[in-house]
Backbone bond lengths (Angstrom), bond angles and torsions (degrees), N, CA, C in turn:
res aa  C-N    CA-C-N  psi(-1)  N-CA   C-N-CA  omega(-1)  CA-C   N-CA-C  phi
1 M - - - 1.462 - - 1.527 107.12 -
2 N 1.337 114.32 128.08 1.445 117.68 -177.91 1.506 110.08 -84.84
3 T 1.275 114.12 179.39 1.479 120.61 -175.39 1.497 111.34 -62.93
4 D 1.308 119.28 -41.68 1.479 121.15 -178.10 1.511 111.11 -64.31
5 Q 1.356 114.64 -38.85 1.467 118.24 179.29 1.530 110.78 -65.07
6 I 1.356 114.63 -40.52 1.483 119.29 -179.53 1.523 109.85 -63.29
7 I 1.340 116.39 -43.83 1.487 120.63 -178.63 1.508 109.51 -64.87
8 A 1.344 116.38 -39.10 1.464 119.48 -179.42 1.513 110.78 -66.60
9 T 1.388 114.73 -39.82 1.472 118.89 -179.90 1.519 110.90 -64.10
10 V 1.339 114.77 -44.29 1.486 120.00 179.41 1.517 110.34 -63.16
11 A 1.321 114.83 -42.22 1.468 118.69 -179.15 1.502 110.25 -63.97
12 A 1.333 116.41 -39.88 1.464 119.72 179.23 1.519 110.59 -64.57
13 G 1.352 117.00 -41.63 1.469 120.16 178.40 1.511 111.34 -63.02
14 G 1.336 115.86 -40.44 1.474 119.10 178.88 1.506 111.11 -64.00
15 G 1.335 115.96 -36.41 1.467 118.11 179.94 1.514 111.01 -66.23
16 V 1.382 114.67 -40.23 1.478 117.80 178.56 1.514 110.62 -62.51
17 A 1.340 115.29 -43.14 1.472 119.25 179.65 1.508 110.52 -62.43
18 A 1.313 117.02 -42.76 1.464 120.62 179.87 1.514 110.46 -63.64
19 A 1.359 114.13 -39.35 1.458 117.72 178.46 1.521 110.48 -63.87
20 G 1.361 116.06 -39.82 1.477 118.51 178.31 1.510 111.78 -63.91
21 V 1.318 115.07 -41.82 1.482 118.99 179.17 1.512 110.14 -62.95
22 A 1.309 116.39 -42.43 1.464 120.30 179.74 1.520 110.76 -63.72
23 W 1.352 116.00 -38.43 1.478 118.69 179.05 1.522 111.34 -63.19
24 W 1.377 113.22 -44.82 1.480 116.82 178.73 1.529 111.74 -63.89
25 Q 1.293 115.90 -39.56 1.459 118.72 178.31 1.538 110.65 -63.50
26 A 1.331 115.38 -40.82 1.457 119.15 177.69 1.510 110.67 -64.41
27 T 1.359 115.98 -41.51 1.475 119.71 178.79 1.528 110.56 -61.70
28 I 1.336 115.05 -44.65 1.478 119.46 179.31 1.523 110.10 -62.88
29 A 1.312 116.48 -42.43 1.462 120.70 -179.72 1.521 110.88 -62.38
30 R 1.384 114.84 -41.96 1.458 117.17 178.23 1.519 110.83 -64.15
31 G 1.349 116.72 -38.46 1.471 119.44 177.44 1.518 111.80 -63.85
32 Q 1.326 114.24 -42.89 1.464 117.59 178.64 1.523 111.13 -64.24
33 A 1.349 114.24 -37.81 1.462 117.99 178.41 1.523 110.16 -63.72
34 R 1.366 115.45 -42.65 1.469 117.68 178.00 1.526 111.16 -63.14
35 D 1.367 113.83 -41.56 1.476 117.19 178.77 1.530 110.58 -61.73
36 A 1.349 114.33 -41.84 1.465 118.72 179.89 1.520 110.77 -63.59
37 Q 1.358 114.80 -41.21 1.456 117.89 178.02 1.526 111.60 -64.32
38 G 1.352 113.88 -39.74 1.472 117.50 177.59 1.515 111.24 -64.17
39 A 1.342 116.16 -43.67 1.469 119.48 178.54 1.526 111.12 -62.87
40 Q 1.355 114.19 -39.45 1.454 118.00 178.93 1.522 110.60 -64.45
41 A 1.343 115.68 -41.40 1.458 119.49 178.61 1.525 110.56 -62.76
42 Q 1.354 115.17 -42.22 1.466 118.90 177.81 1.525 110.98 -63.60
43 A 1.348 115.43 -39.93 1.463 119.33 179.16 1.513 110.73 -64.13
44 V 1.354 115.42 -42.02 1.459 119.10 178.51 1.521 110.42 -63.81
45 A 1.351 115.26 -42.74 1.466 119.36 178.59 1.519 110.68 -63.51
46 A 1.347 115.50 -43.03 1.469 119.27 178.76 1.523 110.75 -63.11
47 A 1.343 115.94 -40.44 1.466 119.55 178.44 1.517 110.58 -63.68
48 A 1.338 115.80 -41.54 1.459 119.18 178.69 1.528 110.91 -63.93
49 T 1.354 115.32 -41.81 1.466 119.46 177.83 1.525 110.85 -62.66
50 A 1.334 114.83 -44.26 1.469 119.04 178.81 1.522 110.93 -61.91
51 T 1.333 116.54 -39.23 1.466 120.07 178.62 1.515 110.80 -63.36
52 R 1.365 114.73 -43.57 1.463 117.91 178.09 1.514 111.15 -62.63
53 H 1.365 115.70 -42.44 1.471 119.33 179.17 1.526 110.87 -62.90
54 A 1.349 115.14 -40.97 1.467 119.09 179.36 1.521 110.45 -63.40
55 A 1.351 115.87 -42.88 1.458 119.36 178.87 1.526 110.92 -63.18
56 A 1.348 115.05 -41.91 1.472 118.85 178.27 1.522 110.61 -63.82
57 A 1.355 115.72 -40.69 1.470 119.58 178.60 1.519 110.98 -63.28
58 E 1.334 117.28 -40.22 1.462 120.71 178.02 1.525 110.79 -64.21
59 Q 1.338 115.67 -41.22 1.453 119.21 178.10 1.530 110.96 -63.64
60 Q 1.358 114.78 -42.00 1.459 118.30 178.00 1.525 111.06 -63.87
61 A 1.341 115.41 -40.93 1.464 118.98 178.67 1.523 110.60 -63.66
62 Q 1.336 117.36 -42.38 1.464 121.29 178.13 1.526 110.55 -62.57
63 A 1.342 115.04 -43.60 1.461 119.04 178.98 1.524 110.53 -63.05
64 A 1.361 116.42 -40.18 1.465 120.07 178.50 1.522 110.94 -63.97
65 Q 1.331 117.14 -40.62 1.463 120.49 177.62 1.524 110.99 -63.62
66 E 1.324 115.99 -42.22 1.458 118.94 179.23 1.525 110.88 -65.46
67 Q 1.337 116.21 -39.58 1.460 119.60 177.50 1.525 110.83 -64.92
68 A 1.348 115.92 -41.06 1.466 119.38 178.17 1.520 110.63 -63.51
69 A 1.347 117.07 -42.07 1.465 120.40 178.46 1.529 110.50 -63.41
70 A 1.345 115.80 -41.23 1.466 119.32 178.28 1.520 110.63 -64.11
71 A 1.346 115.77 -39.86 1.466 119.70 178.63 1.526 110.62 -63.97
72 R 1.353 116.42 -41.35 1.471 119.23 177.84 1.525 110.94 -63.03
73 D 1.332 116.58 -41.13 1.458 119.93 177.93 1.528 110.88 -61.80
74 Q 1.338 116.07 -40.69 1.458 119.75 178.51 1.522 110.99 -64.61
75 V 1.337 116.13 -40.35 1.469 119.94 178.62 1.518 110.14 -63.56
76 R 1.350 117.00 -45.29 1.464 119.99 179.13 1.528 110.78 -62.05
77 A 1.336 115.79 -42.40 1.463 118.93 179.41 1.524 110.69 -62.52
78 A 1.347 116.11 -41.57 1.464 119.81 178.66 1.523 110.98 -65.12
79 E 1.335 116.73 -41.44 1.461 119.99 178.47 1.521 111.29 -63.50
80 E 1.337 116.12 -42.07 1.465 119.61 178.22 1.523 110.78 -63.84
81 Q 1.333 116.54 -39.33 1.458 119.51 178.94 1.521 110.62 -65.25
82 V 1.348 115.99 -41.78 1.468 119.93 177.41 1.527 110.34 -62.19
83 A 1.348 116.43 -41.68 1.467 120.10 179.46 1.527 110.35 -63.12
84 V 1.338 116.70 -41.70 1.468 119.96 178.65 1.522 110.35 -62.89
85 L 1.329 116.23 -45.44 1.468 120.22 179.09 1.524 110.98 -62.55
86 R 1.352 116.20 -39.04 1.468 119.39 179.25 1.527 110.78 -64.95
87 R 1.359 115.62 -42.91 1.466 118.25 178.10 1.528 111.23 -63.40
88 Q 1.335 116.17 -40.23 1.457 119.01 178.26 1.522 111.10 -63.05
89 L 1.358 115.57 -42.38 1.461 119.37 179.00 1.516 110.88 -64.78
90 D 1.344 116.39 -43.06 1.463 119.99 178.62 1.528 110.37 -61.95
91 A 1.339 115.79 -41.40 1.463 119.28 179.71 1.527 111.00 -64.40
92 Q 1.347 116.10 -40.34 1.458 119.83 178.23 1.522 110.85 -64.50
93 Q 1.341 116.13 -43.01 1.456 119.66 179.43 1.523 110.99 -64.99
94 E 1.354 116.53 -41.10 1.457 119.71 178.73 1.522 110.79 -65.63
95 H 1.333 116.27 -40.17 1.462 119.74 177.66 1.520 110.28 -62.36
96 H 1.340 116.24 -43.41 1.470 119.71 178.88 1.518 110.49 -64.19
97 R 1.343 116.54 -40.99 1.462 120.23 -179.78 1.528 110.32 -63.05
98 E 1.345 115.13 -45.89 1.455 118.52 -179.81 1.529 111.23 -65.89
99 A 1.337 116.28 -41.18 1.459 119.39 -178.29 1.522 112.00 -64.97
100 S 1.331 116.36 -32.23 1.465 119.77 -178.56 1.523 112.43 -85.36
101 G 1.332 116.72 -6.62 1.459 120.46 -175.85 1.520 113.08 -75.06
102 P 1.317 115.84 169.91 1.467 120.48 -175.79 1.525 112.46 -81.94
103 Q 1.320 114.51 157.82 1.462 122.65 168.06 1.530 106.89 -127.86
104 F 1.327 115.13 147.72 1.461 119.43 -174.90 1.528 110.22 -125.79
105 E 1.313 113.78 151.12 1.460 121.39 175.98 1.524 107.59 -126.57
106 V 1.329 116.66 135.81 1.466 120.61 177.44 1.527 108.70 -113.19
107 K 1.328 115.24 142.34 1.462 120.56 -178.47 1.522 109.04 -133.45
108 Y 1.298 116.14 125.20 1.461 121.44 -179.77 1.532 109.08 -73.41
109 R 1.347 115.70 129.70 1.457 121.08 -177.23 1.519 113.10 -110.17
110 G 1.318 118.32 -7.02 1.453 120.31 179.44 1.516 111.84 108.92
111 A 1.319 115.32 -165.49 1.462 120.94 -177.08 1.516 110.36 -70.62
112 S 1.322 114.66 148.00 1.454 121.70 175.63 1.520 108.30 -116.70
113 H 1.338 116.64 136.11 1.458 121.46 179.63 1.529 110.91 -109.10
114 S 1.329 116.36 14.35 1.465 119.87 -178.53 1.523 109.37 -81.14
115 G 1.318 116.26 100.69 1.456 120.66 174.53 1.501 114.53 77.49
116 A 1.330 118.75 14.61 1.463 120.12 179.44 1.525 109.81 -66.23
117 Q 1.312 116.11 131.95 1.453 122.63 179.26 1.525 109.37 -105.71
118 P 1.329 116.63 162.52 1.466 118.94 177.36 1.531 110.62 -55.21
119 G 1.303 116.23 132.96 1.454 120.80 -179.56 1.516 113.32 86.07
120 Q 1.334 117.54 -0.35 1.457 120.90 178.20 1.527 110.27 -107.87
121 R 1.301 115.06 148.98 1.459 121.09 171.95 1.525 107.62 -127.20
122 L 1.296 115.54 118.10 1.463 121.42 -179.99 1.521 109.30 -111.01
123 V 1.309 115.41 136.36 1.459 121.71 175.81 1.521 108.49 -127.43
124 R 1.311 114.73 152.99 1.478 119.30 -173.75 1.527 110.55 -112.09
125 F 1.327 113.62 139.80 1.460 121.56 174.24 1.524 109.01 -126.95
126 D 1.332 115.55 138.62 1.459 121.56 168.10 1.525 108.04 -92.27
127 I 1.312 115.80 134.80 1.466 121.70 178.58 1.518 108.13 -116.68
128 T 1.334 115.94 124.25 1.461 121.30 -177.13 1.527 109.73 -122.28
129 Q 1.336 116.05 133.38 1.465 119.77 171.90 1.521 107.44 -82.33
130 T 1.319 116.27 116.21 1.461 120.28 -174.93 1.523 113.51 -91.10
131 T 1.327 118.24 -29.16 1.467 121.77 179.73 1.522 108.83 -148.42
132 G 1.330 114.46 172.25 1.469 119.68 171.25 1.515 113.76 103.60
133 V 1.344 113.33 175.04 1.457 121.48 -176.45 1.523 110.40 -74.34
134 A 1.327 114.96 168.27 1.463 120.56 177.19 1.520 109.73 -67.50
135 L 1.328 115.86 145.22 1.456 122.50 -174.98 1.518 111.12 -117.14
136 A 1.332 114.28 149.86 1.462 120.68 176.89 1.518 111.72 -98.40
137 R 1.344 117.33 -21.36 1.458 119.63 -175.12 1.521 109.27 -164.68
138 I 1.351 115.37 145.43 1.456 121.14 176.35 1.523 107.70 -136.25
139 L 1.315 116.15 123.37 1.458 121.68 173.97 1.524 107.79 -101.39
140 V 1.327 115.85 123.12 1.461 121.74 -176.31 1.526 108.70 -110.39
141 T 1.323 117.12 129.68 1.457 122.27 171.70 1.518 108.21 -125.98
142 V 1.332 115.45 152.06 1.459 120.82 178.95 1.521 108.93 -125.47
143 A 1.311 115.55 152.08 1.454 120.24 -179.29 1.521 108.88 -151.66
144 G 1.314 115.26 161.36 1.451 122.01 179.22 1.514 110.23 153.76
145 P 1.329 118.82 158.27 1.463 121.39 -176.43 1.521 113.82 -58.57
146 N 1.347 117.79 -32.75 1.462 121.22 -176.85 1.522 111.96 -117.51
147 V 1.346 115.70 25.29 1.464 121.81 -179.11 1.522 108.38 -107.40
148 N 1.349 115.75 127.32 1.470 120.28 -175.13 1.519 114.26 -100.09
149 G 1.326 118.42 -18.97 1.459 119.87 179.77 1.511 111.64 144.85
150 L 1.335 114.94 -160.57 1.462 122.81 -177.01 1.522 109.86 -120.13
151 L 1.318 115.82 145.11 1.462 120.40 178.48 1.525 109.76 -76.57
152 S 1.332 114.96 132.14 1.460 120.77 176.05 1.524 107.54 -134.27
153 G 1.311 115.99 121.83 1.459 117.86 -178.17 1.517 111.05 76.76
154 P 1.314 116.03 -162.34 1.467 119.52 -174.77 1.524 113.80 -61.20
155 S 1.332 118.39 -44.15 1.461 119.21 -174.55 1.522 113.28 -153.25
156 T 1.327 117.27 17.95 1.459 121.12 -176.34 1.525 110.32 -92.10
157 I 1.337 116.27 129.89 1.450 121.67 177.39 1.532 108.28 -99.61
158 V 1.306 116.89 124.52 1.464 121.98 -177.19 1.520 108.90 -124.58
159 G 1.317 115.43 171.96 1.460 120.17 -178.23 1.512 114.39 -90.30
160 Q 1.342 116.96 -12.90 1.463 118.89 -173.63 1.523 110.16 -148.29
161 H 1.314 115.17 141.46 1.463 121.96 176.27 1.522 108.35 -110.99
162 D 1.314 116.50 127.20 1.461 122.55 179.86 1.516 108.64 -102.05
163 Q 1.336 115.52 107.24 1.459 120.68 -179.09 1.531 109.09 -101.37
164 P 1.351 118.09 110.53 1.467 119.23 -179.56 1.526 111.47 -74.72
165 G 1.328 115.16 156.40 1.453 120.79 176.50 1.522 110.78 -89.85
166 P 1.316 117.10 -164.85 1.475 123.54 -1.96 1.524 111.81 -75.90
167 M 1.324 112.66 153.95 1.461 119.38 177.65 1.514 107.83 -146.22
168 A 1.319 116.05 141.57 1.460 120.87 -178.60 1.517 108.63 -138.37
169 T 1.335 115.71 -177.73 1.457 120.87 -179.77 1.521 110.26 -54.68
170 G 1.322 115.72 129.82 1.455 121.67 -178.06 1.513 113.34 97.11
171 G 1.319 117.82 -14.30 1.459 121.04 179.75 1.518 111.47 -71.00
172 T 1.319 115.83 145.83 1.463 121.45 -176.79 1.521 109.96 -136.59
173 F 1.317 116.46 142.23 1.458 121.50 169.45 1.516 108.71 -141.66
174 T 1.312 116.62 168.75 1.457 122.28 -171.84 1.520 110.23 -120.78
175 V 1.339 116.06 141.96 1.457 121.42 173.14 1.523 108.51 -129.98
176 D 1.322 115.87 149.17 1.457 122.57 174.79 1.518 108.47 -107.81
177 V 1.324 116.14 126.36 1.454 122.62 -175.67 1.526 109.02 -109.20
178 A 1.338 115.56 133.41 1.461 121.00 176.28 1.514 109.17 -91.53
179 V 1.330 116.33 126.25 1.455 121.20 179.82 1.530 108.70 -125.65
180 D 1.324 114.60 168.08 1.466 120.74 -178.62 1.534 109.42 -68.10
181 P 1.344 117.80 118.69 1.471 119.71 -176.72 1.524 113.68 -72.66
182 T 1.327 117.18 -10.38 1.468 119.21 -178.49 1.520 112.82 -89.59
183 V 1.324 117.82 -7.64 1.463 121.44 -177.71 1.524 108.99 -91.00
184 M 1.310 116.54 121.38 1.457 121.39 -179.19 1.536 112.38 -89.05
185 A 1.328 116.46 -29.07 1.466 120.89 -175.21 1.530 110.21 -73.21
186 P 1.336 116.79 163.99 1.471 119.37 174.43 1.535 110.82 -56.09
187 I 1.313 115.31 143.68 1.466 121.26 -176.82 1.528 108.61 -118.27
188 P 1.335 118.52 117.57 1.473 119.69 174.29 1.532 110.37 -76.77
189 V 1.309 114.92 138.27 1.468 121.44 178.73 1.526 107.81 -121.62
190 I 1.306 115.97 120.32 1.473 120.86 179.13 1.530 108.35 -90.79
191 F 1.311 115.80 117.64 1.466 122.03 178.64 1.532 108.77 -99.45
192 T 1.317 115.94 132.62 1.468 121.70 173.70 1.523 108.05 -120.69
193 F 1.324 115.72 130.39 1.462 121.99 -178.30 1.526 108.89 -116.57
194 D 1.321 116.72 121.12 1.467 122.40 171.19 1.519 107.04 -104.92
195 A 1.335 115.62 102.63 1.457 121.61 -172.85 1.520 111.10 -104.06
196 T 1.322 115.59 141.56 1.466 122.23 178.40 1.516 109.23 -118.23
197 G 1.344 115.95 129.42 1.455 119.89 178.53 1.517 112.09 -69.88
198 Q 1.318 115.59 167.36 1.461 119.71 -178.63 1.523 112.67 -68.19
199 D 1.337 117.18 -15.12 1.466 119.17 174.39 1.523 111.70 -77.01
200 Q 1.344 117.08 -4.29 1.472 123.93 178.35 1.522 113.50 65.16
201 G 1.325 117.25 5.54 1.463 119.19 -179.18 1.515 113.43 -116.72
202 T 1.338 116.53 -32.49 1.451 120.63 -177.25 1.522 109.88 -88.14
203 Q 1.327 116.09 132.68 1.460 120.95 -178.46 1.519 110.63 -131.45
204 W 1.305 114.32 151.52 1.462 121.15 177.39 1.531 108.54 -136.22
205 R 1.315 116.01 151.06 1.457 121.68 171.40 1.525 108.18 -122.52
206 R 1.298 114.80 127.54 1.457 121.39 179.53 1.532 109.25 -128.72
207 S 1.319 116.20 150.89 1.463 121.11 177.26 1.520 109.57 -135.88
208 T 1.291 115.37 145.19 1.452 121.67 174.31 1.522 108.13 -153.76
209 T 1.318 116.79 169.38 1.460 120.78 -176.40 1.524 110.74 -124.89
210 G 1.319 115.33 133.41 1.461 122.02 171.36 1.521 109.05 -113.25
211 T 1.297 115.98 162.79 1.465 119.84 -176.93 1.522 110.17 -127.14
212 V 1.339 114.55 127.98 1.456 120.70 171.98 1.523 107.21 -83.30
213 L 1.325 116.93 125.95 1.452 120.11 -175.44 1.519 111.26 -69.12
214 A 1.333 115.02 162.97 1.465 121.40 -178.70 1.524 109.85 -52.25
215 Y 1.318 115.17 143.20 1.466 121.83 -171.72 1.520 109.94 -113.52
216 S 1.299 116.32 134.84 1.463 121.57 175.84 1.515 108.92 -121.42
217 R 1.313 116.42 135.78 1.465 119.53 179.89 1.530 111.16 -62.57
218 I 1.349 116.26 -25.48 1.464 118.85 179.32 1.516 110.73 -64.62
219 S 1.361 115.71 -29.81 1.464 119.68 -178.05 1.515 112.69 -93.58
220 S 1.331 117.32 7.05 1.450 119.33 -179.33 1.520 110.25 -69.73
221 P 1.334 120.76 156.63 1.471 123.05 -179.91 1.518 112.08 -56.68
222 T 1.337 117.60 -40.10 1.466 120.05 -178.40 1.519 110.59 -65.42
223 A 1.345 116.17 -44.71 1.463 119.39 179.20 1.513 111.50 -63.34
224 A 1.312 116.59 -38.85 1.465 120.19 179.25 1.528 110.51 -63.25
225 R 1.333 117.94 -42.44 1.460 120.43 179.79 1.518 110.72 -65.69
226 R 1.349 115.52 -36.40 1.467 118.37 178.71 1.532 110.67 -64.99
227 R 1.333 117.00 -40.35 1.450 119.25 179.61 1.521 111.28 -63.93
228 L 1.333 115.16 -33.86 1.463 119.11 179.55 1.525 112.42 -83.56
229 G 1.331 116.71 -6.96 1.443 119.51 -179.67 1.518 113.10 76.11
230 T 1.356 117.47 20.44 1.466 120.94 179.39 1.514 107.85 -102.20
231 P 1.352 117.04 154.88 1.470 119.32 -177.90 1.528 110.93 -70.38
């Protein structure tokens, strides 16, 4: 074999080897491509799974929000119902308290000469508790355009009379009211009663009006004494 034949043989062998290497490289590349396609498919599947999970999570979150909103609505409804029941109970208790409270009647008895001073005109009223529970204390105040106050002690005019208890339905006490001696016409007297129950906690306020009858100077205590010839 001459030199050219040897070179040709070697060249042919090198070509076969190169072809084999190229085949293996192509085979490896195809395997890598398949692996890449498989990985891509897995990635796509994983992405799809993640998307489904995300959608499910969003639905669960939405459902949880709706449940929370429904729970809040139920709580508000329950609170409103409790508030309504509380108001009804308070109204019932207030109605019972008012219904059990006292009522008073005032009766004009005429002129009073207990401690009357010159320039004063005192008139007497009987005050009767007509209904209600027993009382531990009654504070009486009087008011009116020509009303000056209540007699306390020998000749002191005050704004309030403190009537201690006990007192119950049918009980009566007397107050002397100072009025303007220059007014001849009937004088309305507004009586206000602040009553305290025997439990010392329950209180009521009541108001009523009494009337001082028309006044004549001829019927005054001084005029009467003059007619009798007494000092």
